[in-house]
N, C-alpha and C positions, 0 to 999 in steps of 0.2 A: 790652399790649406785643403786639408781630405775633409768629406764629409761622411759623415756614418749615416747608414739607412737602419733602423729599425726601431725596437722599443726596449728600453730602458727595465730594467728589473724592478724600479719602483712603480713605474706604468703598468707594467703585467700585475702587481700584486693588488695593487687598486682595482683595476678591473674583475679579479679572479676574487675579490673581496666583494666588490658589488653582485655579482652572479651569487656569492653566496649568502648574501644578506637575502637578495631574492628570491633564492631557494626554499630557505627556511621559513622566510613569511609565507609563501604560497601553497608548498608541499601543506600544510594543516588547513588552509584552507579550500585546498582541492578536494582532501578527504570530506570536509563537511559539505562541501560541495554534492560530494558522490553519494551521500549517504542521502542530503534531503532529496536527490534527484531518485534513489530508488525508493524511498519510502511514498514518496508521489506518486510515484509508478505506479508501484503496489496499490495505493489508496485510491486511485484511477481503476487501475483493475475489478478494485471489490465493488468500487461504485457502479460499475457499467454492470456485473453480475447480479449485481442487486436490481437494478433497474431494468435488468432483464427480463427476474424473475417476477417483480412487480406485475409488467409489462405480460406474463403470461398469464399473472393471475388476473388481470384485467379483461383480456381476451376470450376468459373461461377455458382457456386449454384443457385436455382433457377432462374437463365437468368438474374441477378441483380445485383447491387450494396449492398454493405454491409456495415454496421456502428455500430458505438458504442457513444451514447451520455452521458455525464456526467454533473451530477447539484447534488451539494450537496453532501452530504451522499450516494448517487444513481445513477447507470446506468442500459441504457438501451441498447442493442442489437439489430439491427432492421436489415431489407431488405428493399433498396430503396435508392432514390437519396438525401435524407436528412431526417434528423430525421421529421420535419415539414411534410414533401410527404412523409412517409413511407406506404409500404404496410400494411394493415389493418390487424391484427393479430399476425404480422410476429415478434411482439418486445416481449422481455423478460428483466424484470427489476431483479436487483442485489443490495444487500445492500453493500455498501463499508465497512463501520465502523461506528460504534458510535462517536469515537473521529477523525477521519480522514476524511476529505472530499475533494473533488476534486476543480477544478476551475469553476465555474458554466458556465453553458450552452456550454459547450466545444462539438464540435460536430465533431467525427471523420469518415470520410467514404472513401470507398477504391473502386477504379474501378472494373469492373466486367471484368477475365480475365487479368488486368494488376497485381490488388493488390496494385497499388500507390493510394497513398492520393489524393484525390480532392486538397488540399491544405496542405501545411506544418504544422504542428501543433506542440505547447507545454502545455502540462497538467504538471495543479503545484497541488500536493497533501499536503493538508496542515494537521500537528498534530494542532489539536483545544485545545490540555492543553497546549502546549508548543511552538506554535506559528514554529517549527521546519518545512520547506517544502524540497519537493523532486519533483524533475522535472523529467516527462519522456516527449522526443522531439522524432516526427516521422516527417524526411526531405522528400525532394519531391519524391525523389527513395523510398520510404517506409521502410525504414531502421529504426528500432526503437531504440532508446537508454534511 
């Protein structure tokens, strides 16, 4: 009697089918996870920048208020009472992301030596591809959430 070694066409077809099902299910989950990760990464970067500006205000650096201004896919840190009246040459601009944008014309300014914002503010981060939003809020006491 002769033994056959190998796989039958049905066994190979079932195995390929299982791999295809796994791929069809996992690829969309991967892209959602990637979007979530990028949004969280951008959020943490912005939170860090806001806290850094707040710390500069608390320390009274340059003997002035410090702020951060958001516009679309960019934000700018500055020294002064408002973005419009900032100290010339004190600003630094950063790009947020090419797919994540911040609510337009949001100016967050922290008072010198106190670190409290001039007004409570809410910043909306929007993923331009999926329209998923993330909110960053700063209350009147300067607590950033």
